LOLODREN-408715 format. One record per residue: chain; residue in three letters; residue number from 1; y, x, z of N, C-alpha, C in turn. Coordinates in nm, 4 decimals, padded with zeros to 6 digits. Last residue first. Example, Ala and Ser with C-alpha at 12.3 -4.5 7.8 and 13.67 -1.06 7.14 Angstrom:
<site chaine="A" residu="SER" num="2" n_yy="-00.2250" n_xx="01.2850" n_zz="00.7080" ca_yy="-00.1060" ca_xx="01.3670" ca_zz="00.7140" c_yy="00.0030" c_xx="01.2900" c_zz="00.7870"/>
<site chaine="A" residu="ALA" num="1" n_yy="-00.5690" n_xx="01.3190" n_zz="00.7800" ca_yy="-00.4500" ca_xx="01.2300" ca_zz="00.7800" c_yy="-00.3300" c_xx="01.3200" c_zz="00.7800"/>
***
This chain:
<site chaine="A" residu="UNK" num="115" n_yy="01.6778" n_xx="04.7505" n_zz="-04.9121" ca_yy="01.5383" ca_xx="04.7478" ca_zz="-04.8774" c_yy="01.4445" c_xx="04.7800" c_zz="-05.0005"/>
<site chaine="A" residu="UNK" num="114" n_yy="01.9672" n_xx="04.9308" n_zz="-04.8365" ca_yy="01.8909" ca_xx="04.8602" ca_zz="-04.9364" c_yy="01.7455" c_xx="04.8633" c_zz="-04.8957"/>
<site chaine="A" residu="UNK" num="113" n_yy="02.0570" n_xx="05.0938" n_zz="-04.6316" ca_yy="02.0850" ca_xx="04.9525" ca_zz="-04.6166" c_yy="02.0121" c_xx="04.8677" c_zz="-04.7284"/>
<site chaine="A" residu="UNK" num="112" n_yy="01.9166" n_xx="05.3665" n_zz="-04.4436" ca_yy="01.9359" ca_xx="05.3043" ca_zz="-04.5793" c_yy="01.9628" c_xx="05.1495" c_zz="-04.5608"/>
<site chaine="A" residu="UNK" num="111" n_yy="02.1040" n_xx="05.5213" n_zz="-04.1769" ca_yy="01.9872" ca_xx="05.4497" ca_zz="-04.2262" c_yy="02.0212" c_xx="05.3817" c_zz="-04.3685"/>
<site chaine="A" residu="UNK" num="110" n_yy="02.3227" n_xx="05.6458" n_zz="-04.0584" ca_yy="02.2623" ca_xx="05.7117" ca_zz="-04.1730" c_yy="02.1343" c_xx="05.6433" c_zz="-04.2343"/>
<site chaine="A" residu="UNK" num="109" n_yy="02.4949" n_xx="05.5552" n_zz="-03.8673" ca_yy="02.3626" ca_xx="05.6030" ca_zz="-03.8260" c_yy="02.2807" c_xx="05.6669" c_zz="-03.9406"/>
<site chaine="A" residu="UNK" num="108" n_yy="02.7481" n_xx="05.5271" n_zz="-03.9940" ca_yy="02.7360" ca_xx="05.5492" ca_zz="-03.8463" c_yy="02.5988" c_xx="05.6088" c_zz="-03.8152"/>
<site chaine="A" residu="UNK" num="107" n_yy="02.7298" n_xx="05.4552" n_zz="-04.2599" ca_yy="02.8001" ca_xx="05.5795" ca_zz="-04.2336" c_yy="02.7852" c_xx="05.6173" c_zz="-04.0804"/>
<site chaine="A" residu="UNK" num="106" n_yy="02.4258" n_xx="05.3590" n_zz="-04.4131" ca_yy="02.5233" ca_xx="05.3305" ca_zz="-04.3055" c_yy="02.5908" c_xx="05.4624" c_zz="-04.2741"/>
<site chaine="A" residu="UNK" num="105" n_yy="02.3876" n_xx="05.3673" n_zz="-04.7699" ca_yy="02.3579" ca_xx="05.4003" ca_zz="-04.6381" c_yy="02.4647" c_xx="05.3706" c_zz="-04.5423"/>
<site chaine="A" residu="UNK" num="104" n_yy="02.2511" n_xx="05.2688" n_zz="-05.0846" ca_yy="02.3633" ca_xx="05.2515" ca_zz="-04.9889" c_yy="02.3067" c_xx="05.2916" c_zz="-04.8437"/>
<site chaine="A" residu="UNK" num="103" n_yy="02.1156" n_xx="05.4869" n_zz="-05.3322" ca_yy="02.0974" ca_xx="05.3810" ca_zz="-05.2270" c_yy="02.2254" c_xx="05.3806" c_zz="-05.1450"/>
<site chaine="A" residu="UNK" num="102" n_yy="02.0119" n_xx="05.5610" n_zz="-05.6519" ca_yy="02.1235" ca_xx="05.5707" ca_zz="-05.5644" c_yy="02.1096" c_xx="05.4577" c_zz="-05.4575"/>
<site chaine="A" residu="UNK" num="101" n_yy="01.7512" n_xx="05.7620" n_zz="-05.7925" ca_yy="01.8112" ca_xx="05.6363" ca_zz="-05.7642" c_yy="01.9138" c_xx="05.6493" c_zz="-05.6512"/>
<site chaine="A" residu="UNK" num="100" n_yy="01.6194" n_xx="06.0057" n_zz="-05.8232" ca_yy="01.7421" ca_xx="05.9805" ca_zz="-05.9083" c_yy="01.8098" c_xx="05.8447" c_zz="-05.8713"/>
<site chaine="A" residu="UNK" num="99" n_yy="01.4147" n_xx="06.0831" n_zz="-05.6659" ca_yy="01.3743" ca_xx="06.0237" ca_zz="-05.7930" c_yy="01.4919" c_xx="05.9870" c_zz="-05.8748"/>
<site chaine="A" residu="UNK" num="98" n_yy="01.5472" n_xx="06.1643" n_zz="-05.4304" ca_yy="01.4913" ca_xx="06.2652" ca_zz="-05.5223" c_yy="01.4484" c_xx="06.2069" c_zz="-05.6526"/>
<site chaine="A" residu="UNK" num="97" n_yy="01.8529" n_xx="05.9635" n_zz="-05.4030" ca_yy="01.7142" ca_xx="05.9970" ca_zz="-05.3697" c_yy="01.6596" c_xx="06.0942" c_zz="-05.4619"/>
<site chaine="A" residu="UNK" num="96" n_yy="02.1717" n_xx="05.9886" n_zz="-05.2993" ca_yy="02.0911" ca_xx="05.9984" ca_zz="-05.4249" c_yy="01.9522" c_xx="06.0444" c_zz="-05.3783"/>
<site chaine="A" residu="UNK" num="95" n_yy="02.3635" n_xx="05.7611" n_zz="-05.0976" ca_yy="02.2691" ca_xx="05.8781" ca_zz="-05.1090" c_yy="02.1966" c_xx="05.8647" c_zz="-05.2411"/>
<site chaine="A" residu="UNK" num="94" n_yy="02.6729" n_xx="05.6534" n_zz="-04.9847" ca_yy="02.5780" ca_xx="05.6484" ca_zz="-05.0899" c_yy="02.4872" c_xx="05.7848" c_zz="-05.0745"/>
<site chaine="A" residu="UNK" num="93" n_yy="02.8098" n_xx="05.4328" n_zz="-04.7288" ca_yy="02.7984" ca_xx="05.5578" ca_zz="-04.7957" c_yy="02.6904" c_xx="05.5484" c_zz="-04.9034"/>
<site chaine="A" residu="UNK" num="92" n_yy="03.0323" n_xx="05.1929" n_zz="-04.5916" ca_yy="02.9098" ca_xx="05.2118" ca_zz="-04.6796" c_yy="02.9165" c_xx="05.3541" c_zz="-04.7418"/>
<site chaine="A" residu="UNK" num="91" n_yy="03.1160" n_xx="05.1447" n_zz="-04.2439" ca_yy="03.1482" ca_xx="05.1707" ca_zz="-04.3889" c_yy="03.0190" c_xx="05.2001" c_zz="-04.4582"/>
<site chaine="A" residu="UNK" num="90" n_yy="03.0222" n_xx="04.8750" n_zz="-04.0223" ca_yy="03.0245" ca_xx="05.0141" ca_zz="-04.0629" c_yy="03.0757" c_xx="05.0278" c_zz="-04.2033"/>
<site chaine="A" residu="UNK" num="89" n_yy="02.9607" n_xx="04.7120" n_zz="-03.7164" ca_yy="03.0259" ca_xx="04.7061" ca_zz="-03.8522" c_yy="03.0462" c_xx="04.8540" c_zz="-03.8878"/>
<site chaine="A" residu="UNK" num="88" n_yy="02.6349" n_xx="04.7566" n_zz="-03.5667" ca_yy="02.7748" ca_xx="04.7617" ca_zz="-03.5624" c_yy="02.8297" c_xx="04.7536" c_zz="-03.7081"/>
<site chaine="A" residu="UNK" num="87" n_yy="02.3510" n_xx="04.7731" n_zz="-03.5569" ca_yy="02.4150" ca_xx="04.6443" ca_zz="-03.5132" c_yy="02.5704" c_xx="04.6458" c_zz="-03.5130"/>
<site chaine="A" residu="UNK" num="86" n_yy="02.1883" n_xx="04.9677" n_zz="-03.6361" ca_yy="02.2662" ca_xx="04.9961" ca_zz="-03.5284" c_yy="02.3476" c_xx="04.8797" c_zz="-03.4794"/>
<site chaine="A" residu="UNK" num="85" n_yy="02.0311" n_xx="04.8196" n_zz="-03.8445" ca_yy="01.9636" ca_xx="04.9001" ca_zz="-03.7393" c_yy="02.0517" c_xx="04.9315" c_zz="-03.6178"/>
<site chaine="A" residu="UNK" num="84" n_yy="02.2043" n_xx="04.6773" n_zz="-03.9995" ca_yy="02.0880" ca_xx="04.6047" ca_zz="-03.9428" c_yy="02.0245" c_xx="04.6864" c_zz="-03.8328"/>
<site chaine="A" residu="UNK" num="83" n_yy="02.5552" n_xx="04.6848" n_zz="-03.9982" ca_yy="02.4328" ca_xx="04.7620" ca_zz="-04.0183" c_yy="02.3193" c_xx="04.6892" c_zz="-03.9409"/>
<site chaine="A" residu="UNK" num="82" n_yy="02.7697" n_xx="04.4838" n_zz="-04.1658" ca_yy="02.7173" ca_xx="04.5011" ca_zz="-04.0300" c_yy="02.5766" c_xx="04.5667" c_zz="-04.0565"/>
<site chaine="A" residu="UNK" num="81" n_yy="03.0545" n_xx="04.5462" n_zz="-04.3642" ca_yy="02.9184" ca_xx="04.5370" ca_zz="-04.3547" c_yy="02.8628" c_xx="04.5574" c_zz="-04.2136"/>
<site chaine="A" residu="UNK" num="80" n_yy="03.3615" n_xx="04.3701" n_zz="-04.3447" ca_yy="03.2857" ca_xx="04.4895" ca_zz="-04.3296" c_yy="03.1431" c_xx="04.4666" c_zz="-04.3031"/>
<site chaine="A" residu="UNK" num="79" n_yy="03.6368" n_xx="04.2189" n_zz="-04.5220" ca_yy="03.5122" ca_xx="04.2093" ca_zz="-04.4548" c_yy="03.4428" c_xx="04.3426" c_zz="-04.4499"/>
<site chaine="A" residu="UNK" num="78" n_yy="03.8705" n_xx="04.2488" n_zz="-04.6673" ca_yy="03.8855" ca_xx="04.1914" ca_zz="-04.5324" c_yy="03.7546" c_xx="04.1718" c_zz="-04.4586"/>
<site chaine="A" residu="UNK" num="77" n_yy="03.8194" n_xx="04.3266" n_zz="-04.9252" ca_yy="03.8740" ca_xx="04.4279" ca_zz="-04.8307" c_yy="03.8818" c_xx="04.3807" c_zz="-04.6867"/>
<site chaine="A" residu="UNK" num="76" n_yy="03.7440" n_xx="04.0981" n_zz="-05.0523" ca_yy="03.6370" ca_xx="04.1939" ca_zz="-05.0106" c_yy="03.6842" c_xx="04.2984" c_zz="-04.9169"/>
<site chaine="A" residu="UNK" num="75" n_yy="03.8932" n_xx="03.7869" n_zz="-04.9551" ca_yy="03.9101" ca_xx="03.9192" ca_zz="-05.0206" c_yy="03.8012" c_xx="04.0167" c_zz="-04.9591"/>
<site chaine="A" residu="UNK" num="74" n_yy="03.6961" n_xx="03.5037" n_zz="-04.9548" ca_yy="03.7688" ca_xx="03.5993" ca_zz="-04.8765" c_yy="03.7801" c_xx="03.7291" c_zz="-04.9567"/>
<site chaine="A" residu="UNK" num="73" n_yy="03.6638" n_xx="03.1565" n_zz="-05.0680" ca_yy="03.6521" ca_xx="03.2991" ca_zz="-05.0915" c_yy="03.7392" c_xx="03.3859" c_zz="-04.9966"/>
<site chaine="A" residu="UNK" num="72" n_yy="03.5283" n_xx="02.9007" n_zz="-04.8458" ca_yy="03.6183" ca_xx="02.9529" ca_zz="-04.9489" c_yy="03.6099" c_xx="03.0972" c_zz="-04.9617"/>
<site chaine="A" residu="UNK" num="71" n_yy="03.2691" n_xx="02.6747" n_zz="-04.7748" ca_yy="03.3273" ca_xx="02.8095" ca_zz="-04.7568" c_yy="03.4156" c_xx="02.8431" c_zz="-04.8755"/>
<site chaine="A" residu="UNK" num="70" n_yy="03.3496" n_xx="02.3249" n_zz="-04.7176" ca_yy="03.2653" ca_xx="02.4316" ca_zz="-04.7744" c_yy="03.3421" c_xx="02.5663" c_zz="-04.7554"/>
<site chaine="A" residu="UNK" num="69" n_yy="03.3370" n_xx="01.9835" n_zz="-04.6478" ca_yy="03.3779" ca_xx="02.1090" ca_zz="-04.6044" c_yy="03.2883" c_xx="02.2160" c_zz="-04.6544"/>
<site chaine="A" residu="UNK" num="68" n_yy="03.4571" n_xx="01.6910" n_zz="-04.8125" ca_yy="03.3577" ca_xx="01.7852" ca_zz="-04.7954" c_yy="03.4097" c_xx="01.9192" c_zz="-04.7351"/>
<site chaine="A" residu="UNK" num="67" n_yy="03.5495" n_xx="01.3642" n_zz="-04.7803" ca_yy="03.5949" ca_xx="01.4982" ca_zz="-04.7559" c_yy="03.4893" c_xx="01.5910" c_zz="-04.7262"/>
<site chaine="A" residu="UNK" num="66" n_yy="03.4307" n_xx="01.1696" n_zz="-05.0673" ca_yy="03.4758" ca_xx="01.1916" ca_zz="-04.9333" c_yy="03.5398" c_xx="01.3264" c_zz="-04.9109"/>
<site chaine="A" residu="UNK" num="65" n_yy="03.1150" n_xx="01.1412" n_zz="-05.2409" ca_yy="03.2573" ca_xx="01.1467" ca_zz="-05.2300" c_yy="03.2974" c_xx="01.1551" c_zz="-05.0858"/>
<site chaine="A" residu="UNK" num="64" n_yy="02.8537" n_xx="01.1363" n_zz="-05.3490" ca_yy="02.8899" ca_xx="01.0277" ca_zz="-05.2585" c_yy="03.0424" c_xx="01.0273" c_zz="-05.2507"/>
<site chaine="A" residu="UNK" num="63" n_yy="02.6973" n_xx="01.1903" n_zz="-05.6552" ca_yy="02.7986" ca_xx="01.2466" ca_zz="-05.5485" c_yy="02.8532" c_xx="01.1279" c_zz="-05.4740"/>
<site chaine="A" residu="UNK" num="62" n_yy="02.5406" n_xx="01.1384" n_zz="-05.8753" ca_yy="02.4893" ca_xx="01.1159" ca_zz="-05.7394" c_yy="02.5746" c_xx="01.1826" c_zz="-05.6331"/>
<site chaine="A" residu="UNK" num="61" n_yy="02.6503" n_xx="01.1373" n_zz="-06.1200" ca_yy="02.6045" ca_xx="01.2760" ca_zz="-06.0708" c_yy="02.5423" c_xx="01.2607" c_zz="-05.9306"/>
<site chaine="A" residu="UNK" num="60" n_yy="02.7076" n_xx="00.8734" n_zz="-06.1427" ca_yy="02.6250" ca_xx="00.9293" ca_zz="-06.2395" c_yy="02.5692" c_xx="01.0705" c_zz="-06.2031"/>
<site chaine="A" residu="UNK" num="59" n_yy="02.8865" n_xx="00.8205" n_zz="-05.9250" ca_yy="02.7528" ca_xx="00.7684" ca_zz="-05.9257" c_yy="02.6536" c_xx="00.8345" c_zz="-06.0227"/>
<site chaine="A" residu="UNK" num="58" n_yy="03.1032" n_xx="00.9872" n_zz="-05.7543" ca_yy="03.0602" ca_xx="00.9893" ca_zz="-05.9044" c_yy="02.9151" c_xx="00.9459" c_zz="-05.9032"/>
<site chaine="A" residu="UNK" num="57" n_yy="03.3935" n_xx="00.9805" n_zz="-05.5570" ca_yy="03.2569" ca_xx="00.9414" ca_zz="-05.5743" c_yy="03.2208" c_xx="00.9364" c_zz="-05.7273"/>
<site chaine="A" residu="UNK" num="56" n_yy="03.5964" n_xx="01.2694" n_zz="-05.5306" ca_yy="03.5844" ca_xx="01.1316" ca_zz="-05.5755" c_yy="03.4353" c_xx="01.0967" c_zz="-05.5927"/>
<site chaine="A" residu="UNK" num="55" n_yy="03.6677" n_xx="01.4935" n_zz="-05.2560" ca_yy="03.5956" ca_xx="01.4565" ca_zz="-05.3846" c_yy="03.5891" c_xx="01.3076" c_zz="-05.4068"/>
<site chaine="A" residu="UNK" num="54" n_yy="03.8574" n_xx="01.7320" n_zz="-05.1097" ca_yy="03.8476" ca_xx="01.5856" ca_zz="-05.1311" c_yy="03.7827" c_xx="01.5573" c_zz="-05.2662"/>
<site chaine="A" residu="UNK" num="53" n_yy="03.7520" n_xx="01.9876" n_zz="-04.9120" ca_yy="03.7664" ca_xx="01.9498" ca_zz="-05.0527" c_yy="03.7520" c_xx="01.7989" c_zz="-05.0601"/>
<site chaine="A" residu="UNK" num="52" n_yy="03.8616" n_xx="02.2295" n_zz="-04.6744" ca_yy="03.8292" ca_xx="02.0905" ca_zz="-04.6979" c_yy="03.8535" c_xx="02.0468" c_zz="-04.8440"/>
<site chaine="A" residu="UNK" num="51" n_yy="03.7016" n_xx="02.5346" n_zz="-04.5941" ca_yy="03.8108" ca_xx="02.4648" ca_zz="-04.6567" c_yy="03.7640" c_xx="02.3180" c_zz="-04.6759"/>
<site chaine="A" residu="UNK" num="50" n_yy="03.6410" n_xx="02.8070" n_zz="-04.3842" ca_yy="03.5958" ca_xx="02.6691" ca_zz="-04.4233" c_yy="03.7215" c_xx="02.5940" c_zz="-04.4750"/>
<site chaine="A" residu="UNK" num="49" n_yy="03.6076" n_xx="03.0926" n_zz="-04.3369" ca_yy="03.7059" ca_xx="03.0374" ca_zz="-04.4241" c_yy="03.6671" c_xx="02.9001" c_zz="-04.4773"/>
<site chaine="A" residu="UNK" num="48" n_yy="03.2541" n_xx="03.0973" n_zz="-04.2684" ca_yy="03.3856" ca_xx="03.1600" ca_zz="-04.2575" c_yy="03.4770" c_xx="03.0995" c_zz="-04.3644"/>
<site chaine="A" residu="UNK" num="47" n_yy="02.9912" n_xx="03.0163" n_zz="-04.3092" ca_yy="03.0613" ca_xx="02.9728" ca_zz="-04.1817" c_yy="03.1975" c_xx="03.0434" c_zz="-04.1589"/>
<site chaine="A" residu="UNK" num="46" n_yy="02.9200" n_xx="03.2852" n_zz="-04.5288" ca_yy="02.8764" ca_xx="03.1565" ca_zz="-04.4692" c_yy="02.9475" c_xx="03.1345" c_zz="-04.3338"/>
<site chaine="A" residu="UNK" num="45" n_yy="03.1508" n_xx="03.4038" n_zz="-04.7573" ca_yy="03.0747" ca_xx="03.4356" ca_zz="-04.6333" c_yy="03.0426" c_xx="03.2996" c_zz="-04.5740"/>
<site chaine="A" residu="UNK" num="44" n_yy="03.2139" n_xx="03.5236" n_zz="-05.0702" ca_yy="03.2052" ca_xx="03.3923" ca_zz="-04.9905" c_yy="03.1104" c_xx="03.4199" c_zz="-04.8794"/>
<site chaine="A" residu="UNK" num="43" n_yy="03.4570" n_xx="03.7685" n_zz="-05.1837" ca_yy="03.3231" ca_xx="03.7377" ca_zz="-05.1411" c_yy="03.3231" c_xx="03.5974" c_zz="-05.0744"/>
<site chaine="A" residu="UNK" num="42" n_yy="03.6521" n_xx="03.9174" n_zz="-05.4512" ca_yy="03.6323" ca_xx="03.8251" ca_zz="-05.3427" c_yy="03.4777" c_xx="03.8023" c_zz="-05.3115"/>
<site chaine="A" residu="UNK" num="41" n_yy="03.7620" n_xx="04.0177" n_zz="-05.6861" ca_yy="03.7427" ca_xx="04.1007" ca_zz="-05.5684" c_yy="03.7250" c_xx="04.0223" c_zz="-05.4403"/>
<site chaine="A" residu="UNK" num="40" n_yy="03.7527" n_xx="03.8885" n_zz="-05.9227" ca_yy="03.8636" ca_xx="03.8526" ca_zz="-05.8272" c_yy="03.8624" c_xx="03.9349" c_zz="-05.7034"/>
<site chaine="A" residu="UNK" num="39" n_yy="03.5279" n_xx="04.0125" n_zz="-06.0340" ca_yy="03.6518" ca_xx="04.0006" ca_zz="-06.1166" c_yy="03.7755" c_xx="03.9679" c_zz="-06.0258"/>
<site chaine="A" residu="UNK" num="38" n_yy="03.3245" n_xx="04.0080" n_zz="-05.8532" ca_yy="03.3904" ca_xx="04.1346" ca_zz="-05.8710" c_yy="03.5233" c_xx="04.1166" c_zz="-05.9547"/>
<site chaine="A" residu="UNK" num="37" n_yy="03.2261" n_xx="03.7900" n_zz="-05.6203" ca_yy="03.2974" ca_xx="03.7790" ca_zz="-05.7369" c_yy="03.3790" c_xx="03.9112" c_zz="-05.7700"/>
<site chaine="A" residu="UNK" num="36" n_yy="02.9300" n_xx="03.6984" n_zz="-05.4587" ca_yy="03.0319" ca_xx="03.8029" ca_zz="-05.4740" c_yy="03.0921" c_xx="03.7800" c_zz="-05.6123"/>
<site chaine="A" residu="UNK" num="35" n_yy="02.8002" n_xx="03.4681" n_zz="-05.2022" ca_yy="02.8282" ca_xx="03.5079" ca_zz="-05.3455" c_yy="02.9351" c_xx="03.6132" c_zz="-05.3479"/>
<site chaine="A" residu="UNK" num="34" n_yy="02.7232" n_xx="03.4743" n_zz="-04.9407" ca_yy="02.6634" ca_xx="03.3797" ca_zz="-05.0305" c_yy="02.6837" c_xx="03.4107" c_zz="-05.1724"/>
<site chaine="A" residu="UNK" num="33" n_yy="02.6588" n_xx="03.6998" n_zz="-04.6854" ca_yy="02.7339" ca_xx="03.6831" ca_zz="-04.8074" c_yy="02.6599" c_xx="03.5881" c_zz="-04.8903"/>
<site chaine="A" residu="UNK" num="32" n_yy="02.6345" n_xx="03.5788" n_zz="-04.3374" ca_yy="02.5692" ca_xx="03.6361" ca_zz="-04.4633" c_yy="02.6643" c_xx="03.6153" c_zz="-04.5854"/>
<site chaine="A" residu="UNK" num="31" n_yy="02.8632" n_xx="03.6583" n_zz="-04.0724" ca_yy="02.7681" ca_xx="03.5693" ca_zz="-04.1473" c_yy="02.7242" c_xx="03.6471" c_zz="-04.2695"/>
<site chaine="A" residu="UNK" num="30" n_yy="03.1093" n_xx="03.6391" n_zz="-03.8152" ca_yy="03.0220" ca_xx="03.7160" ca_zz="-03.9000" c_yy="02.9308" c_xx="03.6139" c_zz="-03.9653"/>
<site chaine="A" residu="UNK" num="29" n_yy="03.4447" n_xx="03.6520" n_zz="-03.7031" ca_yy="03.3366" ca_xx="03.5796" ca_zz="-03.7370" c_yy="03.2416" c_xx="03.6672" c_zz="-03.8205"/>
<site chaine="A" residu="UNK" num="28" n_yy="03.6732" n_xx="03.8192" n_zz="-03.6850" ca_yy="03.5753" ca_xx="03.8214" ca_zz="-03.5779" c_yy="03.4461" c_xx="03.7422" c_zz="-03.6087"/>
<site chaine="A" residu="UNK" num="27" n_yy="03.9058" n_xx="03.6047" n_zz="-03.8497" ca_yy="03.8689" ca_xx="03.7408" ca_zz="-03.7976" c_yy="03.7723" c_xx="03.7376" c_zz="-03.6793"/>
<site chaine="A" residu="UNK" num="26" n_yy="03.9893" n_xx="03.3826" n_zz="-03.9866" ca_yy="03.8537" ca_xx="03.3769" ca_zz="-03.9245" c_yy="03.8138" c_xx="03.5215" c_zz="-03.8883"/>
<site chaine="A" residu="UNK" num="25" n_yy="04.2420" n_xx="03.4452" n_zz="-04.0859" ca_yy="04.2255" ca_xx="03.3357" ca_zz="-03.9934" c_yy="04.0891" c_xx="03.3385" c_zz="-03.9157"/>
<site chaine="A" residu="UNK" num="24" n_yy="04.2475" n_xx="03.8103" n_zz="-04.1112" ca_yy="04.2776" ca_xx="03.6677" ca_zz="-04.1557" c_yy="04.2452" c_xx="03.5684" c_zz="-04.0467"/>
<site chaine="A" residu="UNK" num="23" n_yy="03.9884" n_xx="04.0553" n_zz="-04.0945" ca_yy="04.1276" ca_xx="04.0144" ca_zz="-04.0987" c_yy="04.1366" c_xx="03.8737" c_zz="-04.1475"/>
<site chaine="A" residu="UNK" num="22" n_yy="03.7083" n_xx="04.0948" n_zz="-04.0751" ca_yy="03.7955" ca_xx="04.1800" ca_zz="-03.9996" c_yy="03.9389" c_xx="04.1411" c_zz="-03.9948"/>
<site chaine="A" residu="UNK" num="21" n_yy="03.4014" n_xx="03.9444" n_zz="-04.0564" ca_yy="03.5276" ca_xx="03.9282" ca_zz="-04.1158" c_yy="03.6346" c_xx="04.0005" c_zz="-04.0218"/>
<site chaine="A" residu="UNK" num="20" n_yy="03.1020" n_xx="04.1144" n_zz="-04.1220" ca_yy="03.1942" ca_xx="04.0697" ca_zz="-04.0275" c_yy="03.3389" c_xx="04.0546" c_zz="-04.0875"/>
<site chaine="A" residu="UNK" num="19" n_yy="02.7857" n_xx="04.0546" n_zz="-04.2822" ca_yy="02.9128" ca_xx="04.1084" ca_zz="-04.2840" c_yy="02.9944" c_xx="04.0460" c_zz="-04.1615"/>
<site chaine="A" residu="UNK" num="18" n_yy="02.4785" n_xx="04.1047" n_zz="-04.4328" ca_yy="02.5337" ca_xx="04.0533" ca_zz="-04.3088" c_yy="02.6706" c_xx="04.1214" c_zz="-04.3011"/>
<site chaine="A" residu="UNK" num="17" n_yy="02.3994" n_xx="04.0270" n_zz="-04.7684" ca_yy="02.4437" ca_xx="04.1310" ca_zz="-04.6654" c_yy="02.4942" c_xx="04.0551" c_zz="-04.5471"/>
<site chaine="A" residu="UNK" num="16" n_yy="02.3681" n_xx="03.8386" n_zz="-04.9682" ca_yy="02.2679" ca_xx="03.8387" ca_zz="-04.8633" c_yy="02.2992" c_xx="03.9467" c_zz="-04.7515"/>
<site chaine="A" residu="UNK" num="15" n_yy="02.5004" n_xx="04.0269" n_zz="-05.2335" ca_yy="02.4632" ca_xx="03.8902" ca_zz="-05.1826" c_yy="02.3532" c_xx="03.9067" c_zz="-05.0747"/>
<site chaine="A" residu="UNK" num="14" n_yy="02.6698" n_xx="04.3220" n_zz="-05.1313" ca_yy="02.5768" ca_xx="04.2478" ca_zz="-05.2142" c_yy="02.5499" c_xx="04.1092" c_zz="-05.1544"/>
<site chaine="A" residu="UNK" num="13" n_yy="02.9454" n_xx="04.5550" n_zz="-05.1567" ca_yy="02.8719" ca_xx="04.4454" ca_zz="-05.0893" c_yy="02.7855" c_xx="04.3730" c_zz="-05.1833"/>
<site chaine="A" residu="UNK" num="12" n_yy="03.0948" n_xx="04.7213" n_zz="-05.3067" ca_yy="02.9699" ca_xx="04.7754" ca_zz="-05.2599" c_yy="02.8865" c_xx="04.6661" c_zz="-05.1861"/>
<site chaine="A" residu="UNK" num="11" n_yy="03.2608" n_xx="04.6470" n_zz="-05.5998" ca_yy="03.2398" ca_xx="04.5967" ca_zz="-05.4569" c_yy="03.1023" c_xx="04.6492" c_zz="-05.4209"/>
<site chaine="A" residu="UNK" num="10" n_yy="03.5042" n_xx="04.7342" n_zz="-05.8049" ca_yy="03.3723" ca_xx="04.7801" ca_zz="-05.7633" c_yy="03.3602" c_xx="04.7384" c_zz="-05.6166"/>
<site chaine="A" residu="UNK" num="9" n_yy="03.6617" n_xx="04.4881" n_zz="-06.0195" ca_yy="03.6630" ca_xx="04.5690" ca_zz="-05.8989" c_yy="03.5160" c_xx="04.6145" c_zz="-05.8695"/>
<site chaine="A" residu="UNK" num="8" n_yy="03.8067" n_xx="04.4669" n_zz="-06.3272" ca_yy="03.6790" ca_xx="04.4412" ca_zz="-06.2558" c_yy="03.6749" c_xx="04.5376" c_zz="-06.1440"/>
<site chaine="A" residu="UNK" num="7" n_yy="04.0997" n_xx="04.3090" n_zz="-06.4349" ca_yy="04.0336" ca_xx="04.4335" ca_zz="-06.3836" c_yy="03.9099" c_xx="04.4012" c_zz="-06.3039"/>
<site chaine="A" residu="UNK" num="6" n_yy="04.0920" n_xx="04.0706" n_zz="-06.6945" ca_yy="04.1244" ca_xx="04.1126" ca_zz="-06.5626" c_yy="04.0491" c_xx="04.2387" c_zz="-06.5229"/>
<site chaine="A" residu="UNK" num="5" n_yy="04.2226" n_xx="04.0576" n_zz="-07.0142" ca_yy="04.1018" ca_xx="04.0780" ca_zz="-06.9368" c_yy="04.1345" c_xx="04.1384" c_zz="-06.8068"/>
<site chaine="A" residu="UNK" num="4" n_yy="04.4831" n_xx="04.0453" n_zz="-07.1311" ca_yy="04.4207" ca_xx="03.9246" ca_zz="-07.0957" c_yy="04.2879" c_xx="03.9402" c_zz="-07.0080"/>
<site chaine="A" residu="UNK" num="3" n_yy="04.5677" n_xx="04.2966" n_zz="-07.2020" ca_yy="04.6451" ca_xx="04.2256" ca_zz="-07.0982" c_yy="04.5705" c_xx="04.1045" c_zz="-07.0485"/>
<site chaine="A" residu="UNK" num="2" n_yy="04.2780" n_xx="04.5092" n_zz="-07.2425" ca_yy="04.3894" ca_xx="04.4328" ca_zz="-07.2898" c_yy="04.4573" c_xx="04.3571" c_zz="-07.1724"/>
<site chaine="A" residu="UNK" num="1" n_yy="04.1753" n_xx="04.8398" n_zz="-07.1713" ca_yy="04.1722" ca_xx="04.6966" ca_zz="-07.1358" c_yy="04.3008" c_xx="04.6252" c_zz="-07.1794"/>
***
């Protein structure tokens, strides 16, 4: 890797996963993942890390302007996946199925997280 290409992180979280924020200003909040950025090792969680963005009106793009509130990125190490079956935050394990595909599993109860 050259000095200009950033390191790409391996994030086991996927878009649409239910997660809980474990550290930072919004610790304890939970929500769905809206987007994942493996280059910056960040995720955007709905209703967490709300930032204010001052936007200028732009009639050609039909943007009204004013102060918009939107979700900001959170480091992926500060969120934990919430298992759909046991309902608790958990670490992610991996299982290899007999057909050779790899699935994510809950470390607490062992159920598959991928549908």
